[in-house]
Rosetta silent file (secondary structure, phi, psi, omega in degrees, C-alpha in Angstrom):
SEQUENCE: MSLPRIRFGCGLYDRVIPLYSGEVKPEGIDFEFIPNDDPRDIFDKMGARQEYDAAEMSSSEFIAGTSAGTSPFVAIPVFMSRVFRHGFITVNKNAGIRTPKDLEGKRVGVALYTMTAAVFMRGLVENEYGVDMSKIRWIQGAIEKAGAHGSPTVPPLLKKVNIENNTSRKSLSQMLSSGEIDALFGALMPEGFGTDPNIVRLFPNFVAVEQDYYRRTKIFPIMHLVAIRKAIYEKHPAVAASLFRALCESKRLALKKMAYTGALHNMLPWLPAHLEERDAVMGDNPWPYGIEPNRPTLDALVKYSHQQGITDRQMPVDSLFVPVPAGS
SCORE:     score description
SCORE:     0.000 S_00000001
   1 L     0.000  130.831 -177.197  -81.567  -38.722  -43.432 S_00000001
   2 L   -71.851  150.732  179.192  -83.099  -35.288  -44.016 S_00000001
   3 L   -76.732  146.685  175.487  -81.228  -32.715  -46.057 S_00000001
   4 L   -63.528  134.558 -179.660  -79.773  -29.668  -44.272 S_00000001
   5 E   -90.331  129.531  179.441  -82.119  -26.716  -44.603 S_00000001
   6 E  -124.792  112.837  172.506  -80.561  -23.471  -45.851 S_00000001
   7 E   -94.329  113.431 -170.361  -82.532  -20.234  -45.806 S_00000001
   8 E  -107.611  115.882  179.038  -80.502  -17.937  -48.059 S_00000001
   9 E   -97.278  124.870 -175.678  -80.954  -14.155  -47.789 S_00000001
  10 E  -164.181  152.681  171.836  -79.775  -12.167  -50.790 S_00000001
  11 L   -68.530  156.237 -179.754  -80.687   -9.379  -53.169 S_00000001
  12 L   -85.784   66.309  176.782  -82.200  -10.348  -56.518 S_00000001
  13 L   -75.487  157.361  179.457  -79.095   -9.627  -58.554 S_00000001
  14 H   -56.764  -34.149 -175.843  -78.856  -10.879  -62.134 S_00000001
  15 H   -72.898   -9.895  176.930  -76.158  -13.336  -61.025 S_00000001
  16 H  -117.715   -0.147 -179.947  -78.533  -15.141  -58.656 S_00000001
  17 H   -56.622  -43.783  178.072  -81.762  -15.098  -60.691 S_00000001
  18 H   -61.461  -30.824  176.644  -81.187  -18.679  -61.972 S_00000001
  19 H   -72.884  -41.611  178.945  -80.782  -19.794  -58.355 S_00000001
  20 H   -65.168  -40.173 -175.909  -83.894  -17.901  -57.274 S_00000001
  21 H   -76.389  -15.739 -176.534  -85.988  -19.241  -60.167 S_00000001
  22 L    93.078   -0.490  176.440  -84.964  -22.843  -59.533 S_00000001
  23 L   -61.744  -33.288  174.075  -83.101  -23.145  -62.836 S_00000001
  24 L  -116.044  134.160 -179.738  -80.070  -23.932  -60.646 S_00000001
  25 L  -127.787  125.785  175.401  -80.477  -26.091  -57.542 S_00000001
  26 L   -65.073  133.068 -178.992  -77.794  -26.668  -54.882 S_00000001
  27 L   -75.152  141.038  172.845  -77.172  -30.389  -54.472 S_00000001
  28 L    70.905   20.915 -177.426  -77.846  -32.031  -51.140 S_00000001
  29 L  -133.266  137.240  166.633  -79.579  -28.978  -49.619 S_00000001
  30 E   -85.189   94.742 -164.251  -83.167  -28.167  -48.729 S_00000001
  31 E  -104.012  134.029  174.148  -82.745  -24.675  -50.165 S_00000001
  32 E  -130.468  121.924  177.787  -84.969  -21.616  -49.796 S_00000001
  33 E   -91.185  120.409  178.993  -84.057  -18.302  -51.440 S_00000001
  34 E  -109.620  100.995 -176.534  -85.363  -15.337  -49.431 S_00000001
  35 E   -71.306  138.087  177.164  -85.071  -12.200  -51.607 S_00000001
  36 L  -154.264  112.511 -176.373  -84.263   -8.953  -49.858 S_00000001
  37 L   -91.250   16.346  175.540  -83.031   -5.945  -51.808 S_00000001
  38 L  -112.865   93.380 -176.344  -81.992   -4.000  -48.698 S_00000001
  39 H   -56.070  -40.300 -178.196  -78.415   -5.109  -47.926 S_00000001
  40 H   -62.056  -35.998  178.207  -78.274   -3.213  -44.623 S_00000001
  41 H   -66.509  -41.083  176.834  -81.392   -5.053  -43.463 S_00000001
  42 H   -60.849  -47.546 -177.205  -79.823   -8.396  -44.394 S_00000001
  43 H   -61.189  -43.626 -177.826  -76.602   -7.549  -42.538 S_00000001
  44 H   -66.176  -41.906  178.679  -78.448   -6.415  -39.414 S_00000001
  45 H   -66.626  -39.782 -178.826  -80.680   -9.490  -39.370 S_00000001
  46 H   -72.646  -45.585 -175.332  -77.762  -11.809  -39.997 S_00000001
  47 H   -69.907  -40.978 -174.643  -75.334  -10.106  -37.633 S_00000001
  48 H   -86.839  -36.006 -170.642  -77.644   -9.539  -34.679 S_00000001
  49 H  -130.597   -0.335 -179.545  -79.995  -12.508  -34.842 S_00000001
  50 L    50.501   50.658 -175.834  -78.666  -14.941  -37.472 S_00000001
  51 L   -73.189  -16.543  175.207  -82.064  -14.917  -39.158 S_00000001
  52 L  -114.104  157.062  174.295  -80.653  -16.612  -42.252 S_00000001
  53 L   -82.484  -30.660  174.492  -78.603  -19.795  -42.510 S_00000001
  54 E  -149.273  151.774 -176.636  -76.527  -18.203  -45.256 S_00000001
  55 E  -166.900  159.939  166.424  -76.626  -14.731  -46.743 S_00000001
  56 E   -65.788  145.289 -173.020  -74.783  -12.022  -48.544 S_00000001
  57 E  -145.576  146.059  175.004  -72.806  -10.174  -45.897 S_00000001
  58 E   -55.328  124.890  179.750  -70.749   -7.019  -45.566 S_00000001
  59 H   -61.629  -43.693 -177.135  -67.148   -7.965  -46.315 S_00000001
  60 H   -67.994  -38.060  178.870  -65.742   -5.493  -43.805 S_00000001
  61 H   -67.247  -38.994  177.231  -68.103   -6.585  -41.031 S_00000001
  62 H   -64.408  -44.838 -179.017  -67.245  -10.233  -41.623 S_00000001
  63 H   -64.721  -40.507  179.199  -63.512   -9.515  -41.624 S_00000001
  64 H   -62.277  -45.781  179.983  -63.766   -7.403  -38.469 S_00000001
  65 H   -67.253  -38.479  179.143  -65.661  -10.107  -36.609 S_00000001
  66 H   -66.334  -42.119  178.086  -63.368  -12.867  -37.850 S_00000001
  67 H   -62.272  -38.629 -178.433  -60.273  -10.916  -36.832 S_00000001
  68 H   -81.103   -8.696 -179.112  -61.728  -10.298  -33.367 S_00000001
  69 L    77.222   18.950 -176.601  -62.738  -13.951  -32.987 S_00000001
  70 L  -111.611   -1.898 -175.167  -66.394  -13.036  -32.492 S_00000001
  71 L   -74.644  131.650  174.985  -67.913  -13.938  -35.858 S_00000001
  72 L   -89.166   17.944 -174.061  -70.566  -16.684  -35.790 S_00000001
  73 E  -126.136  158.406  160.946  -70.012  -17.212  -39.523 S_00000001
  74 E  -113.559  170.292 -178.304  -67.713  -18.766  -42.059 S_00000001
  75 E  -134.401  154.090  170.290  -67.491  -17.455  -45.608 S_00000001
  76 E  -116.367  149.714 -174.433  -67.155  -18.744  -49.147 S_00000001
  77 E   -79.598   62.629  173.167  -65.392  -16.673  -51.861 S_00000001
  78 E  -117.848  132.737 -168.444  -68.544  -15.643  -53.691 S_00000001
  79 E  -121.917  100.502 -172.706  -68.978  -11.910  -54.090 S_00000001
  80 E   -70.032  -34.326 -177.719  -72.541  -10.711  -54.446 S_00000001
  81 E  -131.271  131.519  175.324  -71.758   -7.007  -54.768 S_00000001
  82 E  -139.615  135.585 -178.391  -68.753   -5.299  -56.330 S_00000001
  83 L  -149.342  126.860  167.505  -68.558   -1.604  -57.179 S_00000001
  84 L   -66.057  142.348 -166.571  -65.750    0.676  -58.284 S_00000001
  85 L  -113.787   -5.615  178.684  -65.851    3.578  -55.844 S_00000001
  86 H   -54.630  -41.519 -174.016  -64.133    6.610  -57.421 S_00000001
  87 H   -73.666   -6.658 -178.717  -67.462    7.787  -58.812 S_00000001
  88 H  -102.545    8.616  172.956  -69.166    7.740  -55.404 S_00000001
  89 E   -94.837  111.260 -179.132  -66.975   10.409  -53.810 S_00000001
  90 E  -114.189  154.441 -177.800  -68.960   13.643  -54.076 S_00000001
  91 E  -136.855  157.650  167.968  -68.063   17.133  -52.911 S_00000001
  92 E   -81.535  122.574 -171.615  -69.680   20.517  -52.455 S_00000001
  93 H   -63.577  -14.934  178.965  -68.159   22.507  -55.305 S_00000001
  94 H   -90.743    1.910 -175.597  -67.737   25.534  -53.017 S_00000001
  95 H   -85.889   -3.461  178.971  -65.537   23.614  -50.539 S_00000001
  96 L    75.933   25.874 -179.604  -62.340   24.111  -52.515 S_00000001
  97 L  -102.289  107.601  179.703  -61.819   20.380  -53.155 S_00000001
  98 L  -111.468  -27.150 -179.674  -60.255   19.858  -56.556 S_00000001
  99 L  -132.296  163.031  177.533  -57.989   16.884  -55.819 S_00000001
 100 H   -55.496  -37.483 -179.816  -58.089   14.087  -53.224 S_00000001
 101 H   -60.112  -25.622  179.963  -55.401   15.853  -51.145 S_00000001
 102 H   -70.109   -8.767  176.121  -57.822   18.752  -50.728 S_00000001
 103 H   -69.276  -22.658 -179.495  -59.942   16.485  -48.517 S_00000001
 104 L   -62.367  133.854 -179.044  -57.465   17.066  -45.706 S_00000001
 105 L    84.365    3.726 -175.801  -58.871   19.439  -43.109 S_00000001
 106 L  -104.577  164.015  172.451  -62.444   18.921  -44.358 S_00000001
 107 E   -93.632  118.776 -174.463  -65.666   17.530  -42.890 S_00000001
 108 E  -120.875  125.229  178.100  -66.510   14.358  -44.783 S_00000001
 109 E   -81.635  148.434  176.010  -69.772   12.473  -44.436 S_00000001
 110 E  -151.186  135.601 -177.552  -69.954    8.699  -44.398 S_00000001
 111 L   -61.256  -46.771  179.527  -73.004    6.501  -43.852 S_00000001
 112 L  -149.796  120.678 -172.877  -71.079    4.078  -41.662 S_00000001
 113 L   -56.268  -37.247 -174.387  -67.351    4.425  -41.028 S_00000001
 114 L   -89.839   -0.154 -178.630  -66.794    0.650  -41.035 S_00000001
 115 L   -67.819  151.137 -172.308  -68.864   -0.175  -44.126 S_00000001
 116 H   -60.234  -39.466  179.722  -66.929   -1.809  -46.935 S_00000001
 117 H   -57.704  -44.897 -179.576  -67.552    0.987  -49.434 S_00000001
 118 H   -67.761  -36.642  177.183  -65.991    3.521  -47.051 S_00000001
 119 H   -59.322  -46.614 -179.595  -63.059    1.194  -46.311 S_00000001
 120 H   -67.400  -39.302 -178.646  -62.263    0.989  -50.021 S_00000001
 121 H   -67.635  -41.987  176.323  -62.719    4.727  -50.603 S_00000001
 122 H   -65.185  -43.339  178.140  -60.436    5.666  -47.709 S_00000001
 123 H   -60.502  -37.858  178.617  -57.913    3.066  -48.824 S_00000001
 124 H   -61.948  -54.445 -174.333  -58.085    4.454  -52.334 S_00000001
 125 H   -71.990  -28.934  178.115  -57.424    8.098  -51.455 S_00000001
 126 H   -73.637  -47.198 -172.007  -54.803    7.215  -48.834 S_00000001
 127 H   -88.128  -26.740  178.977  -52.805    4.708  -50.862 S_00000001
 128 H   -92.982  -30.165 -171.701  -53.271    6.089  -54.373 S_00000001
 129 H  -124.518    2.823  173.621  -53.254    9.818  -53.609 S_00000001
 130 L    70.958   25.232  179.882  -51.425   10.164  -50.283 S_00000001
 131 L   -72.486  133.109  178.404  -54.328   11.652  -48.296 S_00000001
 132 L   -84.423  107.374 -176.426  -53.602   11.858  -44.549 S_00000001
 133 H   -63.589  -26.983 -178.352  -56.648   10.263  -42.920 S_00000001
 134 H   -69.700  -12.007 -178.493  -55.851   11.847  -39.542 S_00000001
 135 H   -98.499    9.768  179.349  -56.603   15.267  -41.059 S_00000001
 136 L  -108.965  138.184  175.361  -60.210   14.423  -41.955 S_00000001
 137 E  -103.155  115.730 -173.922  -63.179   14.978  -39.649 S_00000001
 138 E   -93.922  134.444  175.436  -65.766   12.268  -40.273 S_00000001
 139 E  -116.355  118.111 -171.873  -69.520   12.801  -39.850 S_00000001
 140 E  -105.339  129.376  178.098  -71.412    9.500  -39.695 S_00000001
 141 L   175.389  174.280 -179.005  -75.080    9.079  -40.554 S_00000001
 142 L   -67.146  146.831 -178.602  -77.624    7.998  -43.144 S_00000001
 143 L   -78.872  -38.416 -170.510  -77.305    9.550  -46.585 S_00000001
 144 L  -102.388   -3.008 -179.988  -80.998    9.810  -47.431 S_00000001
 145 L  -152.865  166.250  175.160  -82.507   10.568  -44.008 S_00000001
 146 L   -71.504  155.991  175.959  -81.586   11.957  -40.601 S_00000001
 147 L    95.865 -163.822 -172.410  -80.135    9.590  -38.014 S_00000001
 148 L   -86.543  160.995  176.980  -78.071    6.432  -38.212 S_00000001
 149 L  -100.672   92.080  176.724  -77.520    4.018  -41.079 S_00000001
 150 L    72.242 -171.218 -179.508  -78.744    0.657  -39.761 S_00000001
 151 L  -132.071   72.098 -174.960  -77.667   -1.205  -36.623 S_00000001
 152 L   -68.250  151.678  175.442  -74.384   -2.926  -37.473 S_00000001
 153 L  -110.139   92.143 -177.260  -72.787   -5.523  -35.249 S_00000001
 154 L  -134.985  148.966  175.356  -69.081   -4.708  -35.445 S_00000001
 155 L   -64.915  158.888  178.229  -66.225   -4.624  -32.927 S_00000001
 156 L   -66.528  155.427  176.869  -65.039   -1.164  -31.799 S_00000001
 157 L   -63.195  147.947 -175.589  -62.341    0.615  -33.769 S_00000001
 158 L  -101.471    5.337  175.049  -58.796   -0.158  -32.662 S_00000001
 159 L  -142.142  154.764 -178.863  -57.358    3.287  -33.356 S_00000001
 160 L   -71.054  129.377  179.859  -58.488    6.803  -32.537 S_00000001
 161 L  -129.937  137.535  178.035  -60.500    8.358  -35.352 S_00000001
 162 L   -79.489   86.854 -174.028  -61.924   11.882  -35.506 S_00000001
 163 E  -137.599  141.817  177.422  -65.518   10.800  -36.026 S_00000001
 164 E  -140.346  153.192  177.617  -68.880   11.976  -34.755 S_00000001
 165 E   -81.153  145.389  178.130  -72.473   10.948  -35.356 S_00000001
 166 L   -72.299  114.958  178.410  -74.740   13.242  -37.322 S_00000001
 167 L  -116.081   19.901 -171.919  -77.132   14.861  -34.842 S_00000001
 168 L   -81.114  -10.007 -172.688  -78.257   17.699  -37.118 S_00000001
 169 L    69.004   14.976  173.982  -81.701   16.267  -37.955 S_00000001
 170 L  -119.377  157.445  172.798  -80.678   16.507  -41.591 S_00000001
 171 L   -77.111  161.921  175.432  -79.534   13.794  -43.960 S_00000001
 172 H   -63.112  -32.890  176.329  -75.938   13.784  -45.133 S_00000001
 173 H   -59.505  -46.135  179.294  -77.253   14.630  -48.609 S_00000001
 174 H   -64.608  -38.899  179.872  -78.848   17.794  -47.231 S_00000001
 175 H   -67.109  -35.899  177.141  -75.705   18.657  -45.306 S_00000001
 176 H   -66.900  -42.646 -179.640  -73.576   18.269  -48.430 S_00000001
 177 H   -62.178  -40.314 -176.928  -75.913   20.489  -50.409 S_00000001
 178 H   -83.286  -11.018 -178.506  -75.866   23.226  -47.758 S_00000001
 179 L    88.755    8.595  177.383  -72.109   23.035  -47.217 S_00000001
 180 L   -73.094  -24.068  162.579  -72.355   21.751  -43.633 S_00000001
 181 L  -123.110  156.923 -173.785  -70.138   18.921  -44.783 S_00000001
 182 L   -95.393  -26.330 -176.688  -67.611   19.335  -47.565 S_00000001
 183 E  -152.566  166.492 -179.153  -67.623   15.880  -49.122 S_00000001
 184 E  -141.429  127.158  172.070  -69.409   12.564  -48.941 S_00000001
 185 E  -100.491  100.447 -170.853  -68.073    9.006  -49.217 S_00000001
 186 L  -116.398  150.407  169.978  -71.278    7.183  -50.117 S_00000001
 187 L   -78.471  -16.433  174.410  -72.406    3.685  -51.024 S_00000001
 188 L  -141.477  165.869 -177.180  -74.975    5.491  -53.185 S_00000001
 189 L   -74.935  145.474 -178.959  -75.193    8.912  -54.745 S_00000001
 190 L   -69.277  150.509  172.685  -76.590   11.728  -52.584 S_00000001
 191 L   -59.679  138.236 -178.370  -80.059   13.077  -53.166 S_00000001
 192 L    99.178  -15.992  177.782  -79.765   16.140  -55.336 S_00000001
 193 L   -64.449  129.338 -177.498  -76.912   14.845  -57.452 S_00000001
 194 L    96.223  -18.993  178.062  -77.691   15.854  -61.020 S_00000001
 195 L  -121.030  -30.574  178.202  -80.136   18.580  -59.964 S_00000001
 196 L   -93.158  113.948 -176.864  -78.240   20.497  -57.266 S_00000001
 197 L   -65.736  -14.699  179.021  -75.326   22.336  -58.931 S_00000001
 198 L   -77.737  -17.270 -176.446  -73.426   22.391  -55.630 S_00000001
 199 E  -102.633  116.865 -178.546  -73.029   18.591  -55.596 S_00000001
 200 E  -136.228  163.009  175.734  -70.403   17.259  -57.990 S_00000001
 201 E   -77.900  144.465  171.594  -68.120   14.240  -58.276 S_00000001
 202 L   -66.776  -35.781  178.114  -64.516   14.492  -57.111 S_00000001
 203 L  -113.682   89.066 -177.914  -63.608   12.440  -60.195 S_00000001
 204 L   -59.708  -34.926  179.489  -65.821   13.757  -63.031 S_00000001
 205 L   -96.259   47.864 -169.093  -64.204   11.305  -65.481 S_00000001
 206 H   -61.406  -33.186 -178.830  -64.651    8.439  -63.054 S_00000001
 207 H   -63.131  -47.866  179.191  -65.133    5.696  -65.659 S_00000001
 208 H   -63.512  -40.236  179.725  -61.760    6.382  -67.279 S_00000001
 209 H   -64.951  -42.866 -179.547  -60.111    6.729  -63.860 S_00000001
 210 H   -67.726  -38.036  177.861  -61.610    3.452  -62.633 S_00000001
 211 H   -65.572  -41.110  175.941  -60.608    1.603  -65.780 S_00000001
 212 H   -62.868  -42.755  178.739  -57.038    2.842  -65.435 S_00000001
 213 H   -58.271  -44.563 -179.573  -57.087    1.866  -61.739 S_00000001
 214 H   -66.530  -43.454 -179.957  -58.217   -1.659  -62.616 S_00000001
 215 H   -59.152  -38.359 -176.805  -55.633   -2.067  -65.356 S_00000001
 216 H   -79.211  -37.213 -169.104  -52.856   -1.041  -62.951 S_00000001
 217 H  -111.913  -21.043 -172.001  -53.978   -2.801  -59.781 S_00000001
 218 L    61.907   22.310  177.199  -56.472   -5.543  -60.788 S_00000001
 219 L   -92.838  119.936  172.157  -58.594   -4.319  -57.856 S_00000001
 220 L  -121.217   98.422 -168.362  -62.358   -4.540  -58.396 S_00000001
 221 L   -51.276  131.805  179.492  -63.739   -3.612  -54.963 S_00000001
 222 E   -99.591  120.916  178.517  -65.727   -6.356  -53.237 S_00000001
 223 E   -92.219  -50.693 -172.484  -68.609   -5.129  -51.088 S_00000001
 224 E  -124.902  132.810  170.017  -70.475   -8.325  -50.104 S_00000001
 225 E  -106.256 -173.164  177.319  -69.335  -11.917  -49.710 S_00000001
 226 E  -112.863  121.550 -179.806  -71.448  -14.950  -48.765 S_00000001
 227 E  -107.068  147.376  177.904  -71.503  -15.980  -45.111 S_00000001
 228 E  -125.521  138.036  176.906  -72.797  -19.237  -43.650 S_00000001
 229 E   -56.814  129.140 -176.472  -73.718  -19.780  -40.029 S_00000001
 230 H   -58.739  -38.212 -179.706  -70.764  -21.504  -38.411 S_00000001
 231 H   -62.702  -37.740  177.458  -73.038  -23.954  -36.564 S_00000001
 232 H   -66.591  -46.956 -177.018  -74.548  -25.068  -39.885 S_00000001
 233 H   -63.452  -41.439 -178.531  -71.143  -25.463  -41.529 S_00000001
 234 H   -66.072  -31.275  178.829  -69.676  -27.444  -38.649 S_00000001
 235 H   -83.803  -34.450 -176.673  -72.616  -29.861  -38.742 S_00000001
 236 L  -134.393   73.085 -175.131  -72.890  -30.012  -42.545 S_00000001
 237 L   -61.574  -24.185 -179.518  -69.553  -28.936  -44.094 S_00000001
 238 H   -67.085  -15.275  178.874  -70.640  -30.065  -47.571 S_00000001
 239 H   -58.439  -39.071 -175.678  -73.088  -27.154  -47.609 S_00000001
 240 H   -62.694  -48.422 -179.106  -70.273  -24.716  -48.429 S_00000001
 241 H   -66.706  -39.563  179.775  -69.123  -26.526  -51.573 S_00000001
 242 H   -63.151  -45.789  179.829  -72.680  -27.171  -52.731 S_00000001
 243 H   -66.122  -39.429  178.712  -73.688  -23.538  -52.344 S_00000001
 244 H   -61.120  -48.148 -179.501  -70.467  -22.374  -54.004 S_00000001
 245 H   -61.355  -41.599 -179.100  -71.000  -24.599  -57.052 S_00000001
 246 H   -65.775  -40.691  179.516  -74.606  -23.479  -57.392 S_00000001
 247 H   -68.356  -35.710  175.383  -73.692  -19.796  -57.174 S_00000001
 248 H   -63.502  -44.056 -179.676  -70.943  -20.262  -59.771 S_00000001
 249 H   -67.216  -39.640  178.029  -73.394  -21.951  -62.149 S_00000001
 250 H   -61.158  -43.137  178.929  -76.022  -19.277  -61.536 S_00000001
 251 H   -66.642  -39.410  179.450  -73.507  -16.558  -62.381 S_00000001
 252 H   -59.592  -43.580  179.462  -72.349  -18.440  -65.498 S_00000001
 253 H   -66.864  -37.570  179.356  -75.917  -18.567  -66.795 S_00000001
 254 H   -64.354  -41.909  177.822  -76.459  -14.888  -65.978 S_00000001
 255 H   -64.381  -38.728  178.717  -73.352  -13.903  -67.959 S_00000001
 256 H   -62.436  -43.729  179.188  -74.508  -16.064  -70.859 S_00000001
 257 H   -66.698  -38.820  177.982  -77.893  -14.365  -70.904 S_00000001
 258 H   -62.749  -37.588 -176.374  -76.301  -10.933  -70.686 S_00000001
 259 H   -72.518  -18.539  178.499  -74.047  -11.738  -73.627 S_00000001
 260 L   -80.937  112.616 -174.382  -77.020  -12.649  -75.830 S_00000001
 261 L  -109.357   11.899  174.314  -77.936   -9.379  -77.528 S_00000001
 262 L   -65.954  -34.622  172.648  -80.544  -10.630  -79.978 S_00000001
 263 L  -139.939  116.458 -171.302  -83.107   -9.600  -77.342 S_00000001
 264 L   -69.507  128.137  176.512  -81.727   -7.460  -74.552 S_00000001
 265 L   -84.284  -12.588 -179.844  -82.204   -8.855  -71.041 S_00000001
 266 L  -123.179  148.193 -178.508  -81.244   -5.491  -69.550 S_00000001
 267 L   -83.677   58.274  178.065  -82.732   -2.062  -70.239 S_00000001
 268 L  -122.614  100.626 -174.642  -79.420   -0.733  -71.555 S_00000001
 269 L   -55.362  -34.155 -179.218  -79.831    0.400  -75.170 S_00000001
 270 L  -103.989   33.935 -179.678  -76.074    0.303  -75.817 S_00000001
 271 H   -54.580  -43.883  179.050  -75.464   -2.952  -73.961 S_00000001
 272 H   -56.368  -39.952  178.320  -73.377   -4.474  -76.807 S_00000001
 273 H   -67.108  -39.842  177.975  -70.996   -1.510  -76.616 S_00000001
 274 H   -61.500  -41.824 -179.769  -70.859   -1.786  -72.818 S_00000001
 275 H   -64.670  -41.513  178.308  -70.007   -5.480  -73.094 S_00000001
 276 H   -63.703  -41.561  178.667  -67.239   -4.807  -75.601 S_00000001
 277 H   -64.446  -44.376  178.008  -65.814   -2.073  -73.360 S_00000001
 278 H   -58.347  -48.280 -176.931  -65.996   -4.362  -70.315 S_00000001
 279 H   -65.018  -34.560  179.466  -64.253   -7.217  -72.097 S_00000001
 280 H   -64.464  -32.352 -177.922  -61.503   -4.921  -73.386 S_00000001
 281 H   -92.570  -41.047 -167.521  -60.675   -3.862  -69.827 S_00000001
 282 H  -118.261   -6.182 -175.919  -61.546   -6.907  -67.711 S_00000001
 283 L    84.276 -177.147 -172.489  -61.815   -9.915  -70.016 S_00000001
 284 L   -88.725    2.943  174.068  -64.832  -12.165  -70.460 S_00000001
 285 L  -128.211   75.537 -171.602  -65.129  -13.137  -66.772 S_00000001
 286 L   -77.040   -7.091 -172.251  -65.378   -9.762  -65.029 S_00000001
 287 L  -131.390   60.147 -173.422  -66.976  -11.139  -61.850 S_00000001
 288 L   -72.167  150.353  170.618  -64.885  -14.144  -60.805 S_00000001
 289 L  -107.045  162.224 -175.388  -65.516  -16.248  -57.706 S_00000001
 290 L   100.963  164.796 -175.394  -62.771  -17.990  -55.758 S_00000001
 291 L   -78.507  -50.612 -168.585  -59.718  -16.625  -53.961 S_00000001
 292 H   -59.818  -48.236 -179.110  -56.974  -16.566  -56.607 S_00000001
 293 H   -68.554  -11.078 -179.158  -58.610  -14.397  -59.287 S_00000001
 294 H  -113.129    9.873 -174.580  -59.615  -11.965  -56.532 S_00000001
 295 H   -59.741  -43.870  178.241  -56.406  -11.932  -54.512 S_00000001
 296 H   -57.301  -40.381  179.419  -55.367   -8.340  -55.418 S_00000001
 297 H   -69.174  -44.438 -179.755  -58.771   -7.046  -54.287 S_00000001
 298 H   -66.652  -38.875  175.679  -58.848   -9.165  -51.134 S_00000001
 299 H   -59.732  -42.152  179.499  -55.259   -8.198  -50.293 S_00000001
 300 H   -64.546  -42.326 -177.424  -56.245   -4.539  -50.582 S_00000001
 301 H   -63.896  -44.123 -179.881  -59.309   -5.010  -48.373 S_00000001
 302 H   -71.019  -31.737  176.079  -57.417   -6.684  -45.511 S_00000001
 303 H   -65.254  -49.425 -179.044  -54.645   -4.095  -45.821 S_00000001
 304 H   -63.664  -38.518 -179.978  -57.063   -1.175  -45.653 S_00000001
 305 H   -60.966  -39.330  178.020  -58.977   -2.764  -42.772 S_00000001
 306 H   -72.625  -44.046  178.593  -55.783   -2.921  -40.740 S_00000001
 307 H   -55.915  -36.359 -172.116  -54.635    0.569  -41.743 S_00000001
 308 L   -94.815    7.935  175.026  -57.959    2.008  -40.619 S_00000001
 309 L    77.698   18.159  177.890  -58.087    0.291  -37.226 S_00000001
 310 L   -84.329  -32.084  174.807  -60.874   -2.128  -38.099 S_00000001
 311 L  -124.904  157.392 -178.354  -58.634   -5.163  -37.501 S_00000001
 312 L   -86.822   -3.379  178.802  -55.637   -5.599  -35.218 S_00000001
 313 L  -158.266  167.207  175.647  -53.574   -7.214  -37.979 S_00000001
 314 L   -83.928  103.411 -174.485  -53.603   -7.732  -41.729 S_00000001
 315 L   -61.485  134.388  172.538  -55.647  -10.900  -41.960 S_00000001
 316 L   -63.306  128.033 -175.076  -54.253  -13.628  -44.266 S_00000001
 317 H   -55.946  -43.660 -175.299  -56.695  -13.772  -47.155 S_00000001
 318 H   -65.075  -22.629 -179.112  -56.812  -17.566  -47.257 S_00000001
 319 H   -76.352   -8.765 -175.466  -57.859  -17.693  -43.599 S_00000001
 320 H   -83.984  -17.658 -170.895  -61.100  -15.864  -44.367 S_00000001
 321 L  -126.288  146.033  174.582  -62.733  -18.638  -46.392 S_00000001
 322 L   -81.625  158.653 -177.802  -63.570  -22.318  -45.924 S_00000001
 323 L   -64.333  136.580  176.442  -62.412  -24.776  -48.607 S_00000001
 324 L  -142.095  169.650  175.847  -64.499  -24.945  -51.761 S_00000001
 325 L   -62.217  173.666  179.260  -63.912  -26.205  -55.326 S_00000001
 326 L   -57.922  148.520 -175.968  -61.942  -24.120  -57.808 S_00000001
 327 L   -72.702  177.094 -177.653  -63.473  -20.751  -58.637 S_00000001
 328 L  -148.188    0.000    0.000  -65.305  -19.661  -61.734 S_00000001
């Protein structure tokens, strides 16, 4: 009997290099790693045409589709991308925004209202700082160019939101610089940050703020999970556990290599200090897979998704993932 073929689309992150190189091999799978360092391209290909059998996938898009009953995927609790988001909220320094509450009444750019980064940033300022989301006017468009950010496949919003598409023929970065928008909730930093004095972070001391946030909440925002085509899983359910085990082992090897500082695997001159700082705040497994070690983050994501009208209810976290072995 032939092995199930899995074409896996994913960015070449350090945590998957052993899987990409063949150092780690999923058991019982005819596995092909297809590298793609453009997450939006992966999501669009996966969401619209199911071009991969399994892939990293936007957490918010998966949750929205699963809640609506329209998702053609199942998921395993492996998290390809995680990013603290305080440091990605930028403002025009002339807009009078000194605290998160000052965002009320302002024009705020966002690449895609439903993208996971924006879900976490809105959830952060609403739940940590009491910002009234109904008082923000959202401008949606690409950060680095004019027009839209990709072609997402997501259900419509379930609540009225004051949002409009950017039709200015400028990028959101340019609009932030000129003051046509007051702030930007970005998955990446706007062009001009560091060279344009008008563009500054809302949280200048973002590292300290994020570390305090993690200590208090245990939330380490999850951007991308791993989705598997439902048709593949239903025919070959063992694929999920095999892929999960392989991704756990790949991450374990990546952490081991990172921890070896006799010859640096990363171009970070002070990597030993960074590792010590990381371990002091997060312990020696800062990127866990599985549901339980990530429950505070997943609980926050489903809560924010419901608050923001992306889902019609707060999805039970355990219902989002198919059974796999214990996490790592």
